[in-house]
C-alpha positions as CSV (number, residue, x, y, z in Angstrom):
1,R,-0.1,0.0,0.0
2,N,2.7,2.5,0.9
3,R,4.5,1.6,-2.5
4,Q,1.3,2.2,-4.3
5,V,1.0,5.7,-2.7
6,G,4.6,6.5,-3.7
7,L,4.1,5.4,-7.2
8,L,1.0,7.5,-7.6
9,L,2.6,10.5,-5.9
10,A,5.4,10.2,-8.5
11,R,2.9,10.4,-11.3
12,G,1.6,13.7,-9.9
13,L,-1.6,12.7,-8.3
14,A,-2.7,14.5,-5.1
15,L,-2.6,12.6,-1.9
16,A,-6.3,13.0,-1.1
17,D,-7.1,11.6,-4.6
18,I,-4.8,8.6,-4.0
19,L,-6.2,7.7,-0.6
20,Q,-9.7,7.9,-2.0
21,Q,-8.7,5.6,-4.9
22,L,-7.0,3.1,-2.6
23,G,-10.0,2.7,-0.5
24,H,-7.7,1.4,2.4
25,V,-5.1,2.7,4.8
26,A,-1.5,3.2,3.8
27,E,0.2,3.1,7.2
28,G,3.2,5.2,6.2
29,V,0.9,8.3,5.3
30,L,-0.3,8.4,8.8
31,T,2.9,7.5,10.6
32,A,5.5,9.6,8.7
33,P,4.5,13.0,10.1
34,T,4.4,11.5,13.7
35,L,7.8,9.9,13.3
36,L,9.3,13.1,12.0
37,A,7.9,15.1,14.9
38,R,9.3,12.5,17.4
39,A,12.7,12.6,15.7
40,Q,12.7,16.4,15.8
41,R,11.9,16.4,19.5
42,S,14.6,13.9,20.1
43,G,17.2,15.8,17.9
44,V,17.5,13.0,15.4
45,D,18.2,14.0,11.8
46,M,16.1,12.0,9.4
47,P,16.4,13.6,5.9
48,I,14.5,10.9,4.1
49,T,11.6,11.2,6.5
50,V,11.6,15.0,6.1
51,A,11.5,14.5,2.3
52,V,8.7,12.0,2.5
53,V,6.6,14.2,4.7
54,A,7.2,17.2,2.4
55,V,6.0,15.1,-0.5
56,L,2.9,13.8,1.4
57,L,1.9,17.4,2.5
58,G,2.4,18.6,-1.1
59,R,5.3,20.9,-0.2
60,L,7.7,19.3,-2.6
61,A,7.3,17.3,-5.7
62,P,8.9,13.9,-5.6
63,A,11.7,14.9,-8.0
64,Q,12.5,18.0,-5.9
65,A,12.7,15.9,-2.8
66,L,15.1,13.6,-4.5
67,Q,17.2,16.3,-5.8
68,R,17.5,17.8,-2.2
69,L,18.4,14.4,-0.8
70,L,21.1,13.8,-3.5
71,A,22.5,17.3,-3.0
72,R,23.3,16.6,0.7
73,E,26.9,16.4,1.7
74,A,28.1,12.9,2.5
75,R,28.8,12.3,6.2
76,A,29.5,9.4,8.5
77,E,26.6,7.5,9.8
78,A,26.3,7.0,13.6
């Protein structure tokens, strides 16, 4: 279900239309913003989650989110 949402977002469909079309819950749509809020409160950097939430909320197109992620400087993982 989450994959299907992602594929349809990449095609340019609006999230509300996608959810109506699916007719069932895609868990990631509901949990991603909550996960991001929790990570931010804890001081954890989660750039992929930031990008996913921005796409879900219509703040970034998928291609823009990808470009921002790819433009990040490489750094060591903890």
